[in-house]
C-alpha positions as CSV (number, residue, x, y, z in Angstrom):
1,M,-3.3,28.1,13.7
2,P,-2.9,30.5,10.2
3,A,-2.7,28.5,7.1
4,I,0.2,27.5,6.0
5,T,1.5,28.6,2.4
6,K,4.3,27.3,0.2
7,S,7.0,30.7,1.1
8,D,6.2,29.7,5.2
9,T,9.7,28.0,6.2
10,L,8.6,25.8,9.6
11,R,11.1,24.5,11.9
12,L,8.9,21.8,14.0
13,P,10.0,18.7,15.8
14,L,11.5,15.9,13.1
15,L,9.8,11.9,13.2
16,V,12.8,9.9,11.7
17,T,11.5,6.5,10.4
18,R,13.4,3.8,9.5
19,S,11.3,2.9,6.4
20,L,8.2,4.6,6.3
21,V,7.0,7.6,3.9
22,V,3.9,8.9,4.5
23,F,2.1,10.9,1.6
24,P,-0.1,14.0,2.0
25,T,-3.8,13.3,2.5
26,I,-2.5,9.6,3.9
27,S,-3.7,8.1,7.2
28,E,-0.9,5.8,8.7
29,E,-0.4,4.2,12.2
30,I,3.0,4.6,13.5
31,E,4.9,3.0,16.5
32,A,8.0,5.1,17.9
33,S,10.0,3.4,20.5
34,R,13.2,5.4,20.2
35,A,13.8,8.0,22.4
36,V,14.5,11.0,20.0
37,S,10.9,9.6,18.0
38,I,9.1,9.7,21.6
39,N,10.5,13.1,22.2
40,A,9.3,14.6,18.6
41,I,6.0,13.5,19.4
42,Q,5.9,14.6,22.9
43,K,7.1,18.4,21.6
44,S,4.8,18.3,18.9
45,M,1.8,17.7,21.0
46,A,3.0,20.4,23.6
47,D,4.2,23.2,21.6
48,S,3.2,22.6,17.9
49,N,-0.1,22.3,17.5
50,N,0.1,18.2,16.9
51,L,2.1,19.3,13.9
52,L,5.5,17.4,13.0
53,F,7.6,16.7,10.2
54,L,8.2,13.4,9.2
55,V,11.4,12.0,7.0
56,S,12.7,8.4,6.3
57,Q,16.3,7.7,6.9
58,K,18.4,5.9,3.8
59,N,19.6,2.7,5.7
60,P,16.9,1.5,8.4
61,E,19.8,-0.5,9.8
62,V,21.2,2.2,11.5
63,D,20.1,3.5,14.7
64,Q,22.1,6.9,15.2
65,I,20.1,9.6,13.4
66,S,22.5,11.9,11.0
67,E,21.7,14.4,8.4
68,E,23.6,12.1,5.8
69,N,21.2,9.4,6.3
70,L,17.9,11.1,6.0
71,Y,16.3,12.3,2.6
72,S,15.8,15.7,2.1
73,F,11.9,15.6,1.0
74,G,9.5,14.4,3.7
75,T,5.6,15.4,4.9
76,L,4.3,17.8,7.1
77,I,1.9,15.4,9.3
78,R,-0.8,16.4,12.0
79,I,-1.2,13.5,15.0
80,V,-5.0,12.7,15.3
81,D,-4.5,10.1,18.1
82,C,-1.6,9.0,20.5
83,V,-1.6,6.2,22.5
84,E,1.3,5.2,25.6
85,G,2.8,1.7,25.2
86,K,5.2,0.4,27.9
87,D,8.4,1.7,26.0
88,S,6.9,3.2,22.9
89,L,4.2,5.7,21.8
90,K,1.6,4.4,18.9
91,I,0.2,7.5,16.7
92,R,-2.1,7.5,13.9
93,V,-0.9,10.8,11.9
94,I,-2.4,12.2,8.4
95,G,-0.1,13.7,5.4
96,S,-0.8,17.3,5.1
97,K,1.9,18.6,3.0
98,R,5.4,17.9,1.2
99,V,8.2,19.5,2.4
100,R,11.8,20.2,1.3
101,F,14.2,20.3,4.2
102,S,16.8,22.9,4.8
103,S,18.3,22.1,8.0
104,F,18.1,19.7,11.0
105,S,19.4,19.7,14.4
106,I,19.5,17.6,17.5
107,E,18.6,19.6,20.7
108,N,17.8,18.0,24.2
109,D,17.4,14.4,22.3
110,C,15.0,15.7,19.6
111,V,15.3,15.7,16.3
112,Y,14.2,19.4,14.8
113,A,14.3,20.4,11.1
114,E,13.8,23.5,8.9
115,G,11.5,23.0,5.7
116,Q,9.7,24.4,2.8
117,V,6.4,23.2,1.5
118,V,6.6,22.2,-1.4
119,R,4.6,23.7,-4.5
120,T,1.5,21.4,-5.9
121,L,1.3,20.8,-9.3
122,S,-1.9,22.0,-11.2
123,G,-2.7,21.7,-14.7
124,D,-5.7,20.4,-17.3
125,V,-8.1,18.7,-14.9
126,E,-10.0,17.0,-18.0
127,R,-7.0,15.7,-19.0
128,T,-5.9,14.7,-15.8
129,T,-8.7,13.1,-14.9
130,S,-8.7,11.0,-18.3
131,L,-5.1,9.8,-17.3
132,I,-6.2,8.9,-13.6
133,N,-8.8,6.7,-14.9
134,S,-6.4,5.2,-17.9
135,I,-3.8,4.3,-15.2
136,I,-6.9,2.5,-12.9
137,S,-7.7,0.7,-16.0
138,L,-4.2,-0.4,-16.9
139,V,-3.6,-1.6,-13.0
140,S,-7.0,-3.2,-12.5
141,A,-6.4,-5.3,-16.1
142,N,-2.6,-6.6,-14.9
143,K,-3.2,-9.6,-13.0
144,S,0.0,-9.4,-11.2
145,L,-0.2,-5.9,-10.1
146,S,-3.8,-6.1,-9.3
147,S,-3.3,-9.2,-7.1
148,S,-1.0,-7.0,-5.0
149,I,-3.2,-4.1,-4.4
150,S,-6.1,-4.9,-2.7
151,R,-9.8,-4.2,-3.7
152,S,-10.3,-1.6,-1.4
153,A,-7.2,0.3,-2.6
154,L,-8.3,0.4,-6.2
155,Q,-11.2,2.1,-4.5
156,M,-9.7,4.0,-3.0
157,L,-8.2,5.0,-6.1
158,S,-10.7,5.8,-8.4
159,K,-12.2,7.8,-5.7
160,R,-9.3,10.0,-6.5
161,P,-9.8,11.2,-10.1
162,G,-9.6,15.2,-10.0
163,N,-6.4,15.8,-8.6
164,G,-3.2,14.3,-9.7
165,D,-1.7,14.7,-6.8
166,E,-3.5,13.0,-4.2
167,F,-3.9,10.2,-6.8
168,A,-0.1,9.8,-7.3
169,D,0.4,9.7,-3.1
170,T,-2.5,6.9,-3.0
171,L,-0.8,5.0,-5.8
172,A,2.6,5.3,-4.4
173,T,1.0,4.3,-0.8
174,V,-0.7,0.9,-2.2
175,L,1.8,0.0,-4.6
176,P,4.5,-2.5,-3.8
177,L,7.6,0.0,-4.1
178,T,10.7,0.4,-1.5
179,T,11.3,3.4,0.7
180,A,13.9,5.0,-2.0
181,E,11.0,4.2,-4.9
182,R,8.6,6.0,-2.6
183,Q,10.8,8.9,-1.7
184,K,11.6,9.8,-5.4
185,L,8.0,10.6,-5.7
């Protein structure tokens, strides 16, 4: 598959989660049991080189998927493993790029979205590294915050000092944030 550029508009199956946000470079396991979710995964594996979009619902209590209940930003993800269960699919995915959605549609009991890759931030690497190291020190020193973050998560954060986007995504993954708070990032 050719490289995906920031100007490409993609149309892919959409996996809608109730409260999970997957950030770029982060690996997650997801269990899908809704028919539209299973269909999106199967379509992705059959037609889209294991690529699909992922987005969270604003209200996880709502069963019916509607555009009004979906966030406008999500993630381009790749399925790296899929295991069939009795009434579900369990997949392991890796987040690739942030995406801004322009439209949603439902066809043959599968949700599709059109979206464009969001430009990543770039800046002064030395300043970014310094800020990241300061944040790691502050988080490690804050007893209440560091107790809610595993030691391995803190180590993972310290291994990403040169890239502000990846660091922010990793930090957002390990912090005890709500779906709405994660979505703002």
